[in-house]
N, C-alpha and C positions, 0 to 999 in steps of 0.2 A: 637356360632354354626352356620356355614354358609350353611350347606345342611341338608335336612331332615334325620331322623333316618334311614329310609328304604334305601336311598342312601348311607348313611355311612356304614350300615351294609353290602351292597352289595360290596362296595370298600373294606371293611375289609375282607370279604370272598374271594374276587378275589386275595388278597395278601397272603392269608393263614389263616386268622381268628385269629391269635395270636398277642399279643403285640410285641413278639420277632421278628415278620415279619416286624415291623417298627422300630427296634432297632439295633444300631451298638455298639458292645461291644469291648473294648480294655483294655488289661492288663497294668497296670501302677504300678509304684513304685517297679519294680523288684529289689530284693536286700535289700529292706527296712525290718525292723521288721514287719511292717504292709503293705503288698502290697495292691493294690486296683484296682478295675475295674471301668472304665468310660463307662456308659451307655448313649448314645446320642439317644434320642427317637424322633421319627417322620421321615418318609421317604421323598423324594424329591418332590413328587406330592402334589399339593395344597389340595387335598381332604384327604390326609394321616392323618393330624391332626384330622379331624373329625372322621375318621375311628378308630384311636387310642382311641379317647374319647368315641366312642360308645362301643368298645370292653371293656373299663374299666367299663363303666356304666352297660353294660349287665352282666359282671362277677360279679360286686357288687351286683346286684339284684338277681342273681342266688344263690349267697352265703347267702344273707340276707334272702331270702325266704326259703332257705334250703329245707325241706321236703314238704313245702306248694307249691305243683306244680301249684295249681289253681292261687295262688297269682302271681307267676312268669308268667304264661300264660296271665293273665289279663294285667299285666304290658307290657309285650313284644308286645302283639297284639295291644294294645292301642298306644304305642310309635311308632311302625312301621306304624300304619294306620294314625297317626297324629291326633287321635281323643281322647281327654281327657276323662277319666273315670268319672262316676258320681254315686251318691247314694251309695249303699252298696258295690259296686265294688271299688269305689274310697277309701272308708273307709277302706276297706280290704287291699288294696296295701299300703295306707298311714301308716299302722301299721309298715311296714318294711322300707319304704323310709323316713319316717318322722324323726326318731331320729337323722339322720345325716344331711339330706338335707332340712328339712322344714324351718329351721331358715335362710338358705343361709348365714351362718357364714363364710366369706372368710378364716379366720384363721384355724378353724376346718376342713372345706371341703378341703382345700389345703393340709393339713397335712395328712388327710385321703387318699386322692388321691395319695400323695407321698408314702404312705405305699403299696398301691395297685401297683404302678409302680414297686416297689421293688419285691412284691410277684409274680406278673405275669412274670416278667423278670427272677426270679429265679425258678419258677416252670417249665417253659419250656425250661431251659437250656438242651443242650444234655448230656447224661449220662457221668459221670466221670469214668475213668478206675479204677477198683478195689473198687468202692463204688457205692451205690444206695440210692436214697432218700426213707427213711422209713416213715417219718412223716414230713409234711410241711402243716401247717394250714393256711388258709386265715386270713387277719387282723381281729381284734376284731370288733364286731358289734357297738361299740360306739367310739366316738372320744376322750373320757376322761378316758378310762380304764387305771388303774395304773399298770397293769401287763405288761408282755413282749410284745414288738412290733412285734417281729419275733422269730420263733424258728425252726430250721431245724435239723432233726436227720438223719444220714446217717448209713446205715448198711455197715460195713467194715470187711469182712471175714479176719480172721487171726489177727485182732487187739486184744488187751488185753480184752476188755469187748464185742467185737463184733459189737460195734456201737460207734460213736462219735456224738457230738452235737455242735451247734453254736447258742448262744443266741444273738439276734439283737436288737440294739437301733436305732430308725429311727427319723430323723429330717428333717425340711424343712428350706431352707434359701432364703429369699427375700430381701436381702441387707438393713436390718433394722439397719443401722449405725454400722454394725459389719462386720466381714470377715467370709468366710466359715470356716476358721481354727478355729475361736472362737466357732462356732456351733459344729464342730467336737470334739473340746476339751471338751465341756460340755457334749456331748453324752457319750464320754468315761468315764468321771468322774462319770456320773450318773450310767453307767453299773458297774463301779468299785465299787460303794457304794451300790447299790441296786440289783446287779445281782442274788445274792442268794435269796433275797426276791421275785424277780420276779418268779423264779423258784418254790418258795413255793406257789405261787398264782395260778399256772397252775392246772386245774382240769382235772383229768383223770378218775375219778371214774366211769363215764357212758360210757366209751369207751371199745370196745372189742379189746383187745390186745393179741398177741401171748405171750406165757410164757416168751421168752427170751427178747422181747422188754418191756414187762410189768416190768420184773426185772430191766431193764436198767433205765427206766423213774422213777421208784420208788426211784432210788438212785441218780438222777441227782443233786438235791439240795446239797446232801453230796459231790458228785464229785466236785461241784463248790467250796464249803467251803474248801475242801482239795486241790483245784487247780490241779486236775488230768488233765493229757494230753487228756483225752476223752471230756473235756469241753472247749469250745472256745468262743470268743466274736467277735461281728461284729458291725460296725456302717455304716449306709447308710444315705446319705444326698441328698435330692431332691432340685434342685435349677434352676433358670433361667439359660439358656444356656450362656448368656453373662457373667455370673460370674463363669464360669467353671474354676477351678484352673489348673495351669500347673503342680503344685506339691501339694501333699496332704498326710495326714496321717504319715508324717515323724517323728512326735514327739508323736504318739499315745501311745507308750510303756511308755512314762513318765506319762500318765494320767490313763492308764489302767494297774495296777501293780500287780493284783491279780494272773494273769497267765503269766508265762514267758517262757513256752515251745515253740519250734519251731511251727509255724502255729497257734499260739493262737489268733492272731489278723487278721482281714480282713476288708477291707473298700470298700465301693461302693459310687460312685457319679453318680446320675441320673440327667441328664441335658436335659432340654426342654425349648424351646422358650416361655417366659412368662407363668411360671408355674401356677400362680394364675388364669390367663385368661383360661388356659387349664382346671383347676379344675372347673371353672365356666361352661365350655362346657360339662364336664361330668355331673355336676349337671342339666344342661338344658336337657340333654337327659333322665336322670333319671326322672325329673320333667315333662317332655313332656307328660306323661301319666296322670298327676294329675292336 
């Protein structure tokens, strides 16, 4: 982290305030069974990296504190002022920041930040013709959750069930004596084996849902088991920009075999210079209040 949180926030707001304002997105693999998008994160200005790190830190803390507005305000005011919290205020905010960031585990934090890179880049995409995002939840509040990494439900008027969904598996790649293709293959195999169980682990009981979407989500696990065209799979991999592949996902259909209808597979590669170091910057902004 090379600039204070306040300056990073100002830079972020000047650019638009969203991660997509620091992201270039390109469609790749056209004609493959599994097309994919390349997301190159961080703009050309030196402060853009810190601005993007602040955006993610802020979004994470907004989501983690959820309805606890006091906790978010305490964290934000302290981080922007550069004055760490103390006493009960620190203990209060630590309840939310601690489970992911307290241990400063490079592996866990990097993977968690990778999920947020995917989520924020997906959430703020322009609307697609003929469909709208009905449900897109932020990443789990833990780094060890065995449920789905990502789930997007689109409302598609005129389709058989009125909605379609895509279940996402997310991985990070930091060149640990393997290739990005190995990580992608393992992600598809994991989704192939455990996709239905992941859907069975999603809890909807406490949510207020309209009758039509309620009926749809109640049947998603069965849709997956029956390989309905309304259910789809996706794999996102976050990696260092230096390891960005020229080609990817061309053999995904060999490892994800439960769904074979057109459009069943989608891939994303999120590339950022020194991913692990960037994740540390996000942690520093979160922890600057503590």
